[in-house]
C-alpha positions in Angstrom: -19.7 -3.9 31.4 -23.3 -2.7 30.7 -24.8 -4.4 27.7 -28.5 -4.7 26.7 -30.4 -7.9 27.6 -31.1 -8.5 24.0 -27.4 -8.3 23.0 -26.4 -10.6 25.9 -29.0 -13.2 24.6 -27.4 -13.0 21.2 -24.0 -13.4 22.7 -25.1 -16.5 24.5 -26.4 -17.9 21.3 -23.2 -17.0 19.5 -21.1 -18.8 22.1 -23.3 -21.9 21.8 -22.8 -21.8 18.0 -19.0 -21.7 18.6 -18.9 -24.7 21.0 -17.2 -27.1 18.6 -14.8 -24.5 17.2 -13.7 -23.5 20.7 -13.0 -27.1 21.5 -10.8 -27.4 18.5 -8.9 -24.2 19.4 -8.2 -25.6 22.8 -6.9 -28.9 21.4 -4.7 -27.0 19.0 -3.3 -24.9 21.8 -2.5 -27.9 23.8 -0.6 -29.6 20.9 1.4 -26.4 20.1 2.0 -25.6 23.7 3.6 -28.9 24.3 5.7 -28.5 21.2 7.0 -25.1 22.4 7.6 -26.5 25.9 9.6 -29.3 24.4 11.7 -26.8 22.5 12.5 -24.9 25.7 13.5 -28.1 27.5 15.7 -29.2 24.5 17.3 -25.8 24.5 18.2 -26.0 28.2 16.9 -22.5 28.7 18.2 -21.0 32.0 17.8 -17.8 33.9 21.0 -16.5 32.3 19.4 -16.7 28.8 16.7 -14.2 30.0 19.3 -11.4 30.6 20.2 -9.0 27.8 23.5 -8.0 26.4 24.7 -4.5 25.2 27.3 -3.2 22.9 28.2 -5.5 20.0 26.4 -8.4 21.6 29.2 -10.9 20.8 28.6 -14.3 22.5 25.0 -13.5 23.5 23.8 -16.9 24.5 20.3 -15.7 25.3 19.9 -14.4 21.8 21.4 -17.5 20.1 19.4 -19.9 22.3 16.2 -18.0 21.5 17.0 -18.4 17.8 17.3 -22.2 18.3 14.1 -22.7 20.3 12.1 -20.5 17.9 13.4 -22.6 15.0 12.4 -25.8 16.7 9.0 -24.4 17.7 8.3 -23.4 14.1 9.8 -26.6 12.5 12.7 -24.8 10.9 16.4 -25.5 10.6 17.3 -22.0 11.8 15.8 -18.7 12.9 16.7 -15.1 13.2 14.7 -13.5 16.1 15.5 -9.8 16.7 14.0 -7.0 18.6 15.3 -4.5 16.0 12.9 -5.7 13.3 10.4 -2.8 13.6 7.5 -4.8 12.2 6.5 -7.7 9.9 7.0 -5.6 6.8 10.6 -4.9 7.9 11.3 -8.6 8.4 9.9 -9.5 5.0 11.9 -6.7 3.4 15.1 -8.0 5.0 14.3 -11.5 3.7 13.6 -10.2 0.1 16.8 -8.1 0.0 18.7 -10.9 1.6 17.9 -13.3 -1.2 17.3 -11.2 -4.3 20.0 -9.6 -6.5 19.9 -7.3 -9.5 18.3 -9.1 -12.5 16.4 -11.6 -10.4 12.6 -11.8 -10.4 10.2 -12.0 -7.5 6.8 -13.6 -8.2 3.9 -13.2 -5.8 1.5 -16.1 -6.3 -1.2 -14.9 -4.0 -2.0 -11.7 -5.9 -1.1 -8.2 -4.7 0.8 -8.3 -1.4 -0.3 -6.4 1.7 -0.4 -2.6 1.3 2.8 -1.7 3.1 4.9 -4.0 0.8 3.9 -2.1 -2.4 6.5 0.6 -1.9 9.1 -2.0 -0.9 8.6 -3.9 -4.2 7.7 -1.3 -6.8 8.3 2.1 -5.2 10.1 4.8 -7.2 12.3 6.0 -4.4 13.8 5.0 -1.1 15.7 2.0 -2.4 12.9 -0.4 -3.5 13.5 -3.7 -5.2 12.5 -2.0 -8.4 15.3 0.6 -8.0 17.8 -2.2 -7.5 16.8 -3.8 -10.8 14.8 -6.6 -9.4 11.8 -7.5 -11.5 8.3 -8.3 -10.2 5.2 -10.1 -11.4 2.2 -11.6 -9.7 -0.3 -14.4 -10.2 -3.8 -13.8 -9.0 -5.8 -16.3 -6.9 -8.8 -17.9 -8.4 -12.3 -16.4 -7.6 -12.7 -19.0 -4.8 -9.4 -17.8 -3.2 -7.6 -21.0 -4.2 -4.2 -20.9 -5.9 -4.1 -20.9 -9.7 -1.6 -23.7 -10.1 -1.5 -23.6 -13.9 -0.8 -19.9 -13.9 1.9 -20.4 -11.3 3.6 -23.1 -13.4 3.4 -20.8 -16.5 4.9 -17.8 -14.7 7.8 -19.8 -13.3 8.4 -21.4 -16.7 8.2 -18.3 -18.8 10.6 -16.2 -16.6 13.9 -18.1 -16.2 15.1 -15.5 -13.7 12.5 -16.3 -11.0 14.7 -16.3 -7.8 12.0 -16.0 -5.2 8.3 -16.9 -4.9 6.2 -15.0 -2.4 3.1 -16.3 -0.6 1.0 -14.2 1.7 -0.8 -16.6 4.1 -3.3 -14.2 5.6 -6.0 -12.2 3.8 -4.5 -8.7 4.3 -7.1 -6.0 3.5 -9.1 -8.2 1.3 -12.0 -10.7 1.5 -10.0 -13.6 0.1 -9.6 -16.7 2.3 -6.3 -17.2 4.1 -4.2 -20.1 3.0 -3.9 -23.3 4.9 -0.5 -25.0 5.4 -1.7 -27.8 3.1 -2.5 -25.3 0.3 0.9 -23.6 0.9 2.5 -27.0 0.4 0.6 -27.5 -2.8 2.0 -24.2 -4.1 5.5 -25.1 -3.1 5.2 -28.5 -4.9 4.0 -26.7 -8.0 6.9 -24.2 -8.0 9.4 -27.0 -7.4 8.1 -28.8 -10.6 9.2 -25.9 -12.7 11.9 -24.1 -10.7 13.4 -26.2 -7.9 16.0 -23.5 -7.1 13.5 -20.7 -6.4 13.3 -19.6 -2.7 9.8 -19.8 -1.5 9.0 -17.2 1.1 5.8 -17.1 3.2 4.5 -14.0 5.0 3.3 -15.9 8.1 1.8 -12.9 9.9 -1.3 -13.7 11.9 -0.9 -17.5 11.2 1.5 -18.8 13.7 0.1 -21.6 15.9 -3.3 -21.4 14.3 -2.7 -24.9 12.9 -0.6 -27.8 14.3 2.2 -27.2 11.8 3.8 -24.2 10.1 4.6 -23.7 6.4 8.1 -24.8 7.1 6.6 -28.4 7.2 5.3 -27.8 3.6 8.7 -27.5 1.8 8.9 -23.7 1.9 12.3 -22.0 2.4 11.5 -19.1 4.7 8.6 -17.9 6.9 8.5 -14.4 8.3 6.5 -12.7 10.9 6.1 -10.1 13.7 6.6 -10.6 17.4 3.8 -8.2 18.3 1.4 -10.6 16.5 1.0 -14.3 17.3 4.4 -15.5 18.3 5.1 -12.8 20.8 2.2 -13.9 22.9 1.2 -10.4 23.8 4.3 -10.1 25.9 7.2 -9.3 23.5 7.5 -5.5 23.2 8.7 -5.4 19.6 10.6 -7.4 17.0 10.2 -10.0 14.3 11.6 -13.3 13.0 12.8 -15.0 9.9 12.9 -18.9 10.1 13.6 -21.6 7.6 16.6 -23.0 5.7 19.9 -22.3 7.5 21.8 -20.9 4.6 19.0 -18.5 3.6 18.4 -17.4 7.2 22.1 -16.4 7.4 21.9 -14.5 4.1 19.0 -12.5 5.7 21.1 -12.0 8.9 23.9 -10.5 6.8 21.4 -8.1 5.2 20.0 -7.1 8.7 23.5 -6.5 10.1 26.7 -6.6 8.0 28.1 -9.1 5.4 30.7 -11.2 7.2 29.0 -10.7 10.6 25.4 -11.8 10.1 23.8 -13.4 13.1 26.9 -13.4 15.3 26.4 -9.8 16.6 23.7 -7.6 17.7 22.9 -7.0 21.4 19.6 -8.0 22.9 19.4 -5.2 25.4 16.6 -6.0 27.9 14.3 -7.8 25.4 15.2 -11.4 25.8 12.9 -12.2 28.7 9.8 -10.8 27.0 10.6 -12.7 23.7 11.1 -16.0 25.6 8.0 -15.6 27.7 6.0 -14.4 24.7 6.9 -17.5 22.7 6.1 -19.7 25.6 2.7 -18.1 26.1 1.8 -17.8 22.3 -0.2 -21.0 21.7 -2.7 -20.1 24.5 -2.8 -16.5 23.5 -3.6 -17.5 19.9 -6.3 -19.8 21.1 -8.0 -16.8 22.8 -7.7 -14.7 19.7 -9.2 -17.5 17.6 -12.1 -17.8 20.0 -12.6 -14.0 19.8 -12.6 -14.3 16.0 -15.1 -17.1 15.8 -17.4 -15.5 18.5 -17.3 -12.2 16.6 -18.3 -13.9 13.3 -21.2 -15.7 15.0 -22.5 -12.6 16.8 -22.3 -10.3 13.8 -23.9 -13.0 11.6 -26.8 -13.0 14.1 -26.9 -9.2 13.6 -27.1 -9.8 9.8 -23.6 -8.7 8.7 -21.5 -10.8 6.4 -18.3 -12.2 8.0 -15.2 -13.8 6.5 -14.6 -16.5 7.6 -17.9 -17.6 9.1 -17.9 -18.8 12.8 -17.7 -22.5 11.9 -15.2 -22.3 9.0 -11.7 -23.7 9.5 -9.3 -20.9 10.6 -5.7 -20.6 9.6 -5.2 -17.0 10.9 -6.7 -14.9 13.7 -8.5 -12.4 11.5 -12.2 -12.0 11.0 -13.4 -9.5 8.4 -16.9 -7.9 8.9 -18.5 -6.2 6.0 -20.2 -3.0 7.3 -21.0 -1.3 4.0 -20.3 2.3 5.0 -17.9 4.5 6.8 -20.2 5.4 9.7 -20.5 1.8 10.7 -16.7 1.3 10.5 -16.2 4.3 12.8 -18.9 3.0 15.3 -17.4 -0.5 15.3 -13.9 0.8 16.0 -15.2 3.2 18.7 -16.8 0.2 20.4 -13.5 -1.8 20.3 -11.6 1.1 21.7 -14.1 1.8 24.5 -13.7 -1.7 25.8 -9.9 -1.6 25.7 -7.7 -1.8 28.9 -5.6 1.1 27.7 -6.9 4.4 26.2 -10.5 3.3 26.4 -11.4 7.0 26.5 -9.9 7.8 23.1 -12.0 8.1 19.9 -10.2 6.5 16.9 -10.4 8.5 13.7 -9.1 7.8 10.1 -5.6 9.1 9.3 -2.9 9.0 6.7 -1.1 5.9 8.0 2.5 5.5 6.6 2.6 2.8 3.9 -1.1 2.8 3.0 -2.8 4.3 -0.1 -6.0 5.2 1.8 -6.9 6.6 5.1 -6.9 3.9 7.8 -8.9 3.8 11.1 -7.5 1.7 13.8 -8.8 0.8 17.3 -6.0 -0.5 19.4 -6.1 0.2 23.1 -3.1 -2.1 23.7 -0.3 -2.5 26.3 2.1 -2.6 23.3 1.5 0.0 20.6 0.3 -1.6 17.4 0.2 -5.1 18.8 -2.4 -6.9 16.8 -2.3 -10.0 19.0 -4.1 -7.7 21.4 -7.7 -6.9 20.5 -7.7 -4.5 17.6 -9.8 -3.5 14.7 -8.7 -1.6 11.6 -10.1 -0.7 8.2 -9.0 1.2 5.1 -11.6 3.9 4.4 -12.6 2.5 1.0 -15.2 0.2 -0.5 -16.5 -2.3 0.4 -16.1 -0.7 3.9 -14.9 -3.9 5.7 -13.4 -3.8 9.1 -10.7 -6.4 10.1 -10.8 -7.6 13.7 -8.0 -9.6 15.3 -6.4 -10.5 18.6 -7.6 -10.7 22.2 -5.1 -11.5 24.9 -7.9 -13.4 26.7 -11.3 -14.5 25.4 -13.0 -12.6 28.3 -11.6 -9.3 27.1 -12.1 -10.2 23.4 -15.7 -11.0 24.0 -16.3 -7.7 25.9 -14.7 -5.8 23.0 -16.9 -7.5 20.4 -20.0 -6.8 22.4 -19.0 -3.2 22.8 -18.6 -2.9 19.0 -21.9 -4.6 18.4 -23.7 -2.3 20.8 -22.3 0.8 19.1 -23.6 -0.5 15.8 -27.0 -1.2 17.3 -27.2 2.3 18.7 -26.2 3.8 15.3 -29.2 2.1 13.7 -29.6 2.0 9.9 -27.4 5.0 9.1 
């Protein structure tokens, strides 16, 4: 691709700045890749498991074995991995409705959840938790993005009906820091002090395989995510997962299907092969996305934009937020990402009324799988402080090219 000499010089400088971070990402991928390979070997995966079933799906060994190797890879007792989870929000919703009952309380201890969960929790129509008589409250993070442990204790102590505690690992559409597995463990320990029976649920989207362990190692009950993000490796065509304590995973399965049937039915159609291969490929794919994230932070810092996290900060998800300060720059950035995409590079992204969001959202995503944010993508709500959120990159080569394309568009825009 044709980039200016000045921009390529800054790119070389940015890569040098990221040398140590890149090394750590490769080491992390090796550790997690061996862990996933071990799960495949222990699961005795065979060619038969890669075939799909139809109809009711009774006795689908491919589906059931995939659940087991996902569980082992994520450090969980059990897992529910299904292509008919339409997105991460759907999987989280199934988990919440699987565990909560009328009169129970859900507490979010990381502030307001991601935009698409608002109508699930507090919507006035459509069968929200609120409509089913499930109460909700939240505890804000401290100004430095760390958990407010005293407020968490107080909330769980005052409300005796707290049945579930929700933790969002990633930043969502905010500038707060994502949580590390260690911090999630500290939250879990705090909740257990006051309410040992509460189910602790983690929205794990964008965080899988970014560290050497998952929140399941930190005494949480369930982790939930999407297969067209990290754990699908850019190969799974759709789907999501719920993993954690065996009894709770089965409650969620009975919410997804039918009470009394749960995880024992549901055909896999032709999706098994992609989900197996995607999980196997995921640690390396995540490493490429982390490299893209760090490189983007370094390059845009050289271009005098604020980035969160910075290139040399510890990463526990694949997202980098770039503060662009106005809508014109957001549009230019997204146009640059789209122009360097392998699919639909000729398309111009524009803001639109995206379902589940309170503001118009612009999204650049020239992806092989529609909406797959493990593939290089950039999106932003059209609202102050006009921050764009970049994630993904199936390979660092493609991710680097996309970041350079976005930077060049901004340079050409000038100071508008």
